[in-house]
N, C-alpha and C positions, 0 to 999 in steps of 0.2 A: 679880299687880300689873302685869306687862308687858302682858298682854292688855287690862286695864282702860285703861291709858294709850293703847294702840292704838285701842280703841273710842272714847275721848274725842277723840283726834286725828282719827279718821275722821269723827265727828259734826261737829267744828269745820270740818274741810275740806269736808264736804258743805255746810254752811251758807255757807261762803265761795264755794263753787262755784255754789250755787243763786242767789246774789245777783249773778251775773255778774261775779265777780272777774276781775282781769286774767289773762292767759294763764299767767303765772308761778304764781299761786295755784292755777289749775286743774291745772297740772302737779304741784304739790305735793299736791293732793288725790288725784290718781291714784296717786301714790307711796304715800300713806298707805293708800289702799284696798288696794293690792297688799301692803303690809306687814301690814295687819290680817287679810287672808284667806290670806296665804301660809303656807308650811310653816315650822315651827320646826326641822325636821331639817336638819342640815348635809349638803351634797352632797359625797360623796367625789369627788375630782378625776377619777379615771379613769372612774367610772361616769357622769359628766356629759359625757364626750367621745364623741360619736357615731361618730367615726372609729375608735374602739377596740371599739365594740360590734358585733361581726360574728357572723353565723350561717352554718353550712355550707350550701352549695348542692350537692345530691346529684343526680346524673344516674341516674334509675331504670333506663334502658335498659342502662347499663354494669354494673349490679349483678349478680353471678353467684350470690351466696349461698354460695360455697365457703369452708368453714372459718370462717364468720362467728361472732362472739361472740353471746351471747344478745341484747344490746342492738342489735347490728347487724342481727340477724335480725328483731327487732321493727320496726326502721325499714323493712326490706324488705317485711315483711308489711303494715304500715300503709299504705305507698305503694301496694302492689299492690291492697289492698282498696279504697282510695279511687279508684284509677284504674278498677277494674272497675265501680264505681258511677257514675262521672262521664264515661264515654267514649261518644260517639255511634256510630252505625253506620259512620262513616268512620274511626273510630279516633282521633278528635281530642277532646282534653279540652274539654268545653263548660261546665264548671262548676268554680269555684274552691272549695276547694283540691283540686287533683289531686295535690298533693304533701303536704308537712307544713306545719303552721302555724308561725308565728313563735315561739309559746310552746314548741311541741315542739322546734323547732330550738334554742332556748335550753337546754332540758333536755338535748338531745343533746350540745351542745358542752360542758356541764358534767359529764356523767355517762358519756359513751361515747367511747372513744379513737379509733374509726373506722379502726383499722389495716388491716383487710381491705378496707374500702370504698376506702381510699386505694390499696391494692395493685391493686384492680380499675380504678383511674383513674376511679372513679365520683364522687369528691369533686372537683368542677370548680373550686372556689374558695370564697371567702367574700363574702357581701353585707353591707356595713356599714350602720349606721343613717344615715350621711351619703350613702347611695345609691351609694357607691363599690363596685365589684367588684374584689377583690384575689385574688392567687394563694393557693394552699394555704399555702405557706411564710409569706407576709406575713400572712395571716389568723391563723395560729397564733402568730406573733410578737406581733400586736396583742392576741390573747386572753391571752397571758402577761402583757402589760402591764396589761390590764383587771383581771385577778384578782390582780395583785401587791399585797400589803398595803403601804400607805404606812408609812414608819418615822418 
């Protein structure tokens, strides 16, 4: 029923807009279009906050591989394989990604503790979705807030 009302409102708004209605009616039409095609899913507050959505920034050169867990070793192997495929004769990465993709970084932050990578000082910090670069401690604090269940 709600979607039907949205569609009718959209049609009426479109008719008002097409007849060169005043700016106020045009604005209302745009609002109705946004509502008609928007999502019905509520957004959890933390997941909407780009300052909390941060991914680890790992320095490949500092990774030793010593005593790495299985997931940490997988990260090292993935980066190493990509770098070998994407480095020119001068040793410069010429094609992205030379590192790990954003999706892979999201999986890492959720499934891998990175303890040995931190011990190597290979975890240089976190890059957040609001383009802010933060320290390891601040990044981990923000991630705890991101994954904290609202009560």
